[in-house]
C-alpha atoms as one frame of an Amber mdcrd trajectory, in Angstrom:
protein
 -22.352  69.747  -2.494 -24.405  69.108  -5.568 -22.129  66.220  -6.573 -22.400
  64.697  -3.185 -26.194  64.647  -3.334 -26.303  63.151  -6.671 -23.626  60.437
  -6.010 -24.957  57.725  -3.617 -21.585  56.514  -2.768 -20.368  59.978  -1.692
 -23.682  60.464   0.168 -22.912  57.184   1.928 -19.282  58.351   2.814 -20.714
  61.470   4.131 -22.533  59.743   6.776 -21.042  60.346  10.336 -18.753  57.479
  11.491 -21.193  56.692  14.266 -23.984  55.794  11.884 -25.260  52.321  12.189
 -25.865  51.901   8.594 -22.461  53.167   7.451 -20.939  50.661  10.163 -22.929
  47.540   8.737 -22.298  48.340   5.124 -18.592  48.943   5.707 -18.511  45.702
   7.549 -20.280  43.898   4.683 -17.864  45.406   2.081 -14.921  44.352   3.993
 -16.108  40.878   4.473 -16.963  40.581   1.080 -13.615  41.621  -0.191 -11.745
  39.351   2.246 -13.902  36.296   1.101 -13.009  37.179  -2.606  -9.289  37.341
  -1.659  -9.526  33.992   0.387 -11.368  32.312  -2.629  -8.804  33.506  -5.048
  -5.882  32.461  -2.932  -7.501  29.061  -2.532  -7.945  28.569  -6.268  -4.530
  29.683  -6.998  -2.708  27.757  -4.288  -4.787  24.482  -4.770  -2.525  22.942
  -7.444   0.504  23.699  -5.054  -1.367  22.158  -2.066  -2.299  19.030  -4.066
   1.362  18.475  -5.114   2.416  19.060  -1.685   0.075  16.390  -0.281   1.205
  13.990  -3.115   4.806  14.604  -2.244   3.969  14.012   1.440   2.302  10.714
   0.752   5.069   9.592  -1.502   7.629  10.180   1.293   5.519   8.613   3.936
   5.262   5.414   1.605   8.806   5.267   0.829   9.795   5.728   4.483   7.615
   2.970   5.395   8.691   0.649   2.951  12.622   1.614   3.337  11.927   0.695
   7.031  11.469  -2.855   6.052  14.862  -4.792   6.141  16.188  -5.281   2.521
  13.443  -3.395   0.868  15.461  -0.303   0.513  18.042  -1.909  -1.709  15.252
  -3.179  -3.938  13.753   0.295  -4.302  17.135   1.627  -5.349  17.663  -1.191
  -7.956  14.187  -0.870  -9.325  13.718   2.764  -9.670  10.408   4.309 -10.499
   7.631   5.733  -8.507   6.269   3.920  -5.437   2.676   3.971  -4.552   0.218
   2.149  -2.367  -3.256   0.743  -3.136  -5.836  -1.181  -1.396  -6.712  -4.414
  -3.295 -10.089  -6.146  -3.326  -8.648  -9.783  -3.153 -11.668 -11.337  -4.636
 -11.643  -9.084  -7.686  -7.843  -8.587  -7.984  -8.275  -4.914  -8.624  -8.271
  -1.709  -6.625 -10.893  -1.597  -4.021 -13.812   0.847  -4.804 -15.054   1.876
  -1.397 -11.960   1.177   0.892  -8.853   3.387   0.974  -5.560   3.313   2.949
  -7.242   5.631   5.394 -10.346   3.530   5.991  -8.654  -0.054   5.728  -8.334
  -0.465   9.378 -11.939   0.566  10.090 -13.135  -1.927   7.239 -11.166  -4.700
   8.599 -12.609  -4.199  11.990 -15.830  -5.288  10.480 -16.207  -9.078  10.584
 -18.312  -8.712   7.380 -15.094  -7.992   5.447 -13.369 -11.283   6.120 -13.736
 -14.486   4.421 -13.821 -17.960   6.248 -11.456 -20.457   4.458 -12.192 -24.045
   4.069  -9.857 -26.463   5.742  -8.491 -27.895   2.588  -7.560 -24.528   1.142
  -6.333 -22.802   4.473  -2.689 -24.229   3.910  -1.401 -21.033   5.735  -3.411
 -21.721   8.828  -5.306 -18.383   8.857  -8.716 -19.583   9.600 -10.037 -16.552
   7.756  -8.705 -14.055   5.338  -9.358 -10.358   4.917 -11.202  -9.230   1.832
  -8.864  -6.190   1.463  -5.086  -5.893   1.475  -2.782  -2.912   1.080   0.057
  -3.483  -1.424   2.881  -1.391  -2.637   3.553  -0.862  -6.420   6.813   0.435
  -8.103   6.067   1.851 -11.596   8.656   2.827 -14.163   7.825   4.207 -17.554
   4.062   3.495 -17.061   4.619  -0.230 -16.274   4.845  -2.042 -12.968   8.510
  -3.011 -12.117   8.078  -4.088  -8.623   5.097  -5.316  -6.511   5.484  -5.780
  -2.644   2.909  -8.316  -1.154   2.326  -8.349   2.462   1.395 -11.854   3.713
   1.016 -13.904   6.870   0.919 -17.524   7.963   1.475 -19.920  10.888   4.974
 -21.104  11.583   6.191 -23.364  14.387   6.143 -20.724  17.129   3.068 -18.678
  15.908   2.266 -16.053  13.290   4.731 -14.966  10.610   4.273 -11.743   8.870
   6.391 -10.997   5.860   6.469  -8.843   2.691   7.165 -10.710  -0.734   8.676
  -8.535  -3.366   7.819  -9.852  -7.018   9.113  -8.404 -10.150   6.791  -6.997
 -12.637   6.495 -10.187 -14.650   4.651 -11.488 -11.405   6.764 -14.727 -11.552
  10.015 -13.833 -10.227  10.717 -13.203  -6.748  12.990  -9.979  -6.130  13.312
 -10.688  -2.262  11.526 -11.103   0.895  11.232  -9.414   4.300  10.161 -11.168
   7.524   8.659  -8.397   9.376   7.333 -10.256  12.452   7.676 -13.887  13.900
   7.776 -16.014  17.024  10.067 -18.799  15.977  12.910 -20.311  18.079  16.122
 -18.343  18.109  18.981 -20.151  16.400  16.534 -22.470  14.496  13.338 -21.217
  12.921  14.329 -17.604  13.988  16.966 -17.784  11.042  14.269 -16.857   8.761
  15.143 -13.297   9.524  18.804 -13.820   8.692  19.880 -12.011   5.320  21.953
 -15.293   4.444  18.851 -17.440   4.230  16.690 -14.545   2.633  19.221 -14.187
  -0.069  18.112 -17.346  -1.582  14.930 -15.785  -2.685  15.849 -13.507  -5.496
  15.607 -14.933  -8.874  13.395 -17.957  -7.782  10.444 -18.490 -10.108   6.944
 -18.943  -8.925   5.021 -20.664 -11.762   5.995 -23.104 -14.536   5.301 -22.674
 -18.209   1.643 -23.938 -17.824   0.925 -21.432 -15.004   1.028 -23.948 -12.233
   2.369 -22.440  -8.747   5.555 -24.406  -8.200   7.199 -22.330  -5.414   8.353
 -24.087  -2.223  10.947 -24.017   0.343  13.405 -27.173  -0.076  14.219 -29.656
   2.744  17.960 -28.863   2.249  19.505 -26.823  -0.587  17.339 -25.572  -3.615
  17.571 -27.860  -6.506  15.057 -26.356  -8.885  14.273 -22.819 -10.112  11.199
 -22.907  -7.951  12.713 -23.572  -4.694  14.589 -21.698  -1.968  17.008 -23.247
   0.687  15.530 -24.892   3.595  16.881 -24.461   7.142  18.345 -27.224   9.006
  16.434 -27.999  12.115  13.647 -25.748  11.194  11.294 -27.875   9.120   8.088
 -26.785  10.480   9.021 -23.108  10.241  10.120 -23.396   6.554   7.143 -25.297
   5.779   5.075 -22.562   7.253   6.972 -20.043   4.950   6.389 -22.393   1.964
   2.529 -22.574   2.635   2.155 -19.010   3.519   3.535 -17.997   0.167   1.711
 -20.665  -1.725  -1.520 -19.531  -0.110  -1.023 -15.683  -0.753   0.026 -16.294
  -4.388  -2.975 -18.734  -4.914  -6.546 -18.253  -5.877  -7.662 -16.968  -2.286
  -4.883 -14.657  -1.926  -3.283 -12.426  -4.726  -3.873 -14.802  -7.504  -6.713
 -12.578  -9.253  -4.423  -9.633  -8.796  -1.413 -11.448 -10.447  -3.328 -12.439
 -13.455  -4.715  -8.946 -13.854  -1.266  -7.435 -13.785   0.117 -10.077 -16.182
  -2.905  -9.284 -18.647  -1.975  -5.574 -18.420  -5.347  -4.746 -16.724  -3.770
  -2.903 -13.653
């Protein structure tokens, strides 16, 4: 009895279970212990959760890119780790305030679009977004492949494509036409693998750095050309202008130079 009187904890435990004080204190103790356990588990599991989220993001990106015709084979050949990044096109670097999650919301605001002068608008866009999501394949801490989404006007309407460029940013690795409205059997042949097969290995710039890429009227005759499509002159001209615009100063030009300088 004397020990109980001298020990506050024992005096507390000796209180009847109906005691309001005992009920409140025990509830607080249980809540505090649970909070400590949850906090500890959160700290211990955070690295695992971070790794899981990164793995999920990587799988999502790879599934997206592999769903693009022809891109899966390029990834297999290039190896490395695929990532996605939103580019500030004017600066040629990763955007500071726009992410893949907020890109759609950013582009819904007209302030994030740039009007194009008629002479520079060879792709027939009218205006160009200030931000674009691209895909990078890194191997041994260097970029081995870059996937550049682009769009332009063809004969029947808008053409959407992804151009794959090797890490030197001067050699085409492939192209995928993701959407178009061209005439079946004529301009619609831009989605045929037989035509797209003329793109890999094509060079973009000459030794002086000038952009030389174009679609030939017939068979390619220089290192900077890809084959034309008979009877689809306006469609292939649209492809040529689309690629030239997006690889130029108003498109991915600043990014290309940054990568070539090793700044990305």
